[in-house]
C-alpha positions as CSV (number, residue, x, y, z in Angstrom):
1,M,0.0,0.0,0.0
2,D,1.4,3.4,-1.0
3,F,1.0,6.3,1.4
4,F,1.1,9.0,-1.3
5,P,-1.5,9.0,-4.0
6,A,-0.5,8.7,-7.7
7,D,0.0,11.9,-9.6
8,P,-2.8,13.0,-11.9
9,P,-2.2,12.5,-15.6
10,Q,-0.2,15.4,-17.2
11,D,-1.9,17.5,-19.9
12,E,0.7,17.3,-22.7
13,S,-1.2,19.7,-24.9
14,V,-0.2,22.8,-22.8
15,A,2.0,25.0,-25.0
16,V,5.3,26.2,-23.7
17,E,5.4,30.0,-23.4
18,S,7.3,31.8,-26.0
19,E,10.2,34.1,-25.3
20,P,9.2,37.5,-23.9
21,E,8.8,40.4,-26.2
22,P,12.3,41.7,-27.1
23,W,11.7,45.1,-25.5
24,R,11.0,43.6,-22.1
25,A,14.3,41.7,-21.4
26,P,17.5,40.5,-23.0
27,P,17.3,37.4,-25.3
28,E,17.2,34.2,-23.2
29,N,19.1,32.2,-25.8
30,E,22.2,34.4,-26.2
31,V,25.5,34.8,-24.5
32,P,26.2,38.5,-24.5
33,A,29.4,40.3,-25.4
34,L,30.9,42.2,-22.5
35,F,31.7,45.9,-22.6
36,P,34.0,47.0,-19.8
37,L,32.5,49.7,-17.6
38,S,33.5,50.4,-14.1
39,E,32.5,53.9,-13.1
40,V,31.2,55.6,-10.0
41,L,28.1,57.5,-11.2
42,A,27.5,59.3,-7.9
43,V,28.6,59.3,-4.2
44,A,26.6,61.0,-1.4
45,E,27.1,60.9,2.4
46,D,25.9,57.3,2.8
47,V,25.0,56.1,-0.8
48,A,27.1,55.3,-3.9
49,I,25.8,54.3,-7.4
50,I,28.2,52.4,-9.6
51,A,28.0,51.2,-13.3
52,T,29.7,47.8,-13.2
53,G,29.5,46.7,-16.8
54,V,27.4,46.4,-20.0
55,R,26.2,43.2,-21.5
56,V,25.7,43.6,-25.3
57,Y,23.2,41.4,-27.0
58,S,22.2,41.2,-30.7
59,T,19.0,43.3,-30.0
60,G,20.0,45.6,-27.2
61,V,22.2,46.3,-24.2
62,E,21.9,45.7,-20.5
63,F,23.6,48.1,-18.1
64,S,24.7,46.6,-14.7
65,I,24.2,49.0,-11.8
66,E,25.2,48.5,-8.2
67,R,24.0,50.7,-5.4
68,R,25.7,50.7,-2.0
69,M,24.7,52.2,1.3
70,R,26.6,52.4,4.5
71,R,25.1,52.8,7.9
72,G,27.4,55.4,9.3
73,G,25.9,57.0,12.4
74,M,22.3,55.9,11.9
75,S,20.4,54.4,14.8
76,E,18.9,50.9,14.5
77,E,15.5,52.3,13.6
78,E,17.0,54.8,11.0
79,W,19.0,52.0,9.5
80,Q,16.0,49.7,9.1
81,L,14.0,52.5,7.5
82,A,16.9,53.3,5.2
83,Q,17.2,49.7,4.1
84,M,13.4,49.5,3.3
85,G,13.6,52.8,1.3
86,F,16.7,51.5,-0.5
87,H,14.6,49.0,-2.4
88,G,11.5,51.1,-2.9
89,H,13.1,53.7,-5.1
90,H,11.0,53.4,-8.3
91,G,7.7,55.0,-7.2
92,V,5.9,57.8,-9.0
93,G,4.8,60.6,-6.8
94,S,7.8,61.5,-4.7
95,P,10.0,64.2,-6.2
96,G,13.0,62.8,-4.3
97,R,12.7,59.3,-5.8
98,M,15.5,57.5,-7.6
99,R,15.5,57.8,-11.3
100,Y,17.5,56.3,-14.1
101,G,17.8,57.7,-17.6
102,L,19.5,57.4,-20.9
103,G,20.3,60.2,-23.4
104,L,20.8,58.8,-26.9
105,S,22.7,60.5,-29.7
106,D,19.5,60.9,-31.8
107,G,18.0,63.2,-29.1
108,Q,15.8,60.6,-27.4
109,H,15.6,60.8,-23.6
110,L,14.5,57.6,-21.8
111,V,13.5,57.8,-18.2
112,L,12.9,54.8,-15.9
113,D,10.6,56.0,-13.2
114,R,9.2,52.5,-12.3
115,S,10.4,49.0,-12.0
116,W,8.5,48.1,-15.2
117,G,8.5,49.9,-18.6
118,G,4.7,49.8,-19.1
119,E,4.4,53.4,-20.4
120,Q,7.1,52.9,-23.0
121,E,5.8,49.7,-24.7
122,P,6.5,50.3,-28.4
123,R,5.7,46.9,-29.8
124,D,6.9,48.0,-33.2
125,G,10.4,49.1,-32.5
126,S,9.7,52.7,-33.6
127,R,11.4,54.1,-30.5
128,H,13.8,52.9,-27.8
129,V,12.6,51.5,-24.5
130,L,14.3,51.3,-21.1
131,T,13.2,48.7,-18.6
132,M,14.4,47.3,-15.3
133,T,15.7,43.7,-15.4
134,G,16.3,41.5,-12.4
135,G,17.8,42.6,-9.2
136,S,19.1,41.4,-6.0
137,G,20.5,42.7,-2.8
138,G,21.4,42.2,0.8
139,G,23.4,43.5,3.6
140,S,24.3,43.5,7.3
141,D,24.0,45.8,10.3
142,R,26.4,48.3,8.7
143,F,26.3,47.9,4.9
144,H,23.8,47.2,2.2
145,T,24.2,46.5,-1.6
146,S,21.7,46.2,-4.4
147,E,22.3,45.1,-8.0
148,E,20.0,45.7,-10.9
149,G,20.0,45.8,-14.7
150,L,18.7,48.4,-17.1
151,W,17.7,46.9,-20.5
152,L,17.8,49.2,-23.5
153,W,16.0,48.0,-26.6
154,P,16.8,48.1,-29.5
155,L,20.5,48.8,-29.9
156,P,21.3,52.5,-29.4
157,P,22.2,54.7,-32.3
158,E,25.9,55.3,-32.9
159,G,27.5,58.1,-31.0
160,P,27.6,59.2,-27.4
161,L,25.1,57.7,-24.9
162,E,24.6,59.3,-21.5
163,L,23.7,57.1,-18.5
164,V,22.0,59.4,-16.0
165,V,20.9,58.9,-12.4
166,Q,19.5,61.0,-9.6
167,W,18.2,60.3,-6.1
168,P,17.5,63.5,-4.2
169,D,16.1,61.8,-1.1
170,R,19.6,60.2,-0.6
171,G,21.6,63.3,-1.5
172,V,22.4,62.2,-5.1
173,P,22.1,65.1,-7.6
174,E,21.7,64.4,-11.3
175,S,24.9,62.6,-12.3
176,R,26.0,61.1,-15.6
177,T,28.6,59.2,-17.5
178,V,29.1,59.1,-21.3
179,I,29.5,55.8,-23.1
180,D,30.5,55.2,-26.8
181,A,27.4,53.6,-28.3
182,T,29.3,53.0,-31.5
183,S,31.5,50.5,-29.6
184,L,28.4,48.8,-28.1
185,R,26.8,48.4,-31.6
186,A,30.1,46.8,-32.9
187,L,30.0,44.3,-30.0
188,A,26.5,43.2,-30.8
189,A,27.8,41.0,-33.6
190,E,29.8,39.0,-31.0
191,A,26.6,38.0,-29.0
192,A,26.2,34.2,-29.6
193,P,23.3,31.9,-29.5
194,I,23.3,29.2,-26.8
195,W,21.2,26.7,-28.7
196,P,20.6,26.5,-32.4
């Protein structure tokens, strides 16, 4: 006699979901080419924002961002509140919220005000889209780190590309770095499929 009941029959007719729309996230079936980027975008009294690299795919680029926060002289309660606020930075309504943006050489300005890119859904590729991808974080009683990705679709036009950040509530004024998008576009040819 078996304690556990038999599993119900599987429905083999259920279709496997297709890959997400290309503007939502990097291709799942590609190994990206890597563009070296290691730049401190901004430093405030207790927060730093760092660009730690760019993954270049055939259809777009993903910027790796790391945010760091130190406790300094904060009380236990202040530190707990600061850690909660550290993750809730993409909300509309607060003028002091954290914001990411990209300035493209063709004049487009893309602003990421939320953790999803709903208001920018182009579906036809007529304009560029900036969305948040993934994210992780953790810390201790004195330090906290968060990592996230910014997905730009499609590939940027050749020329200078500005990566811009601001977070007034944490003392971070509008800060930027310039990246050569021509080099990013050249690397896109090196992205390779994982499976044929």
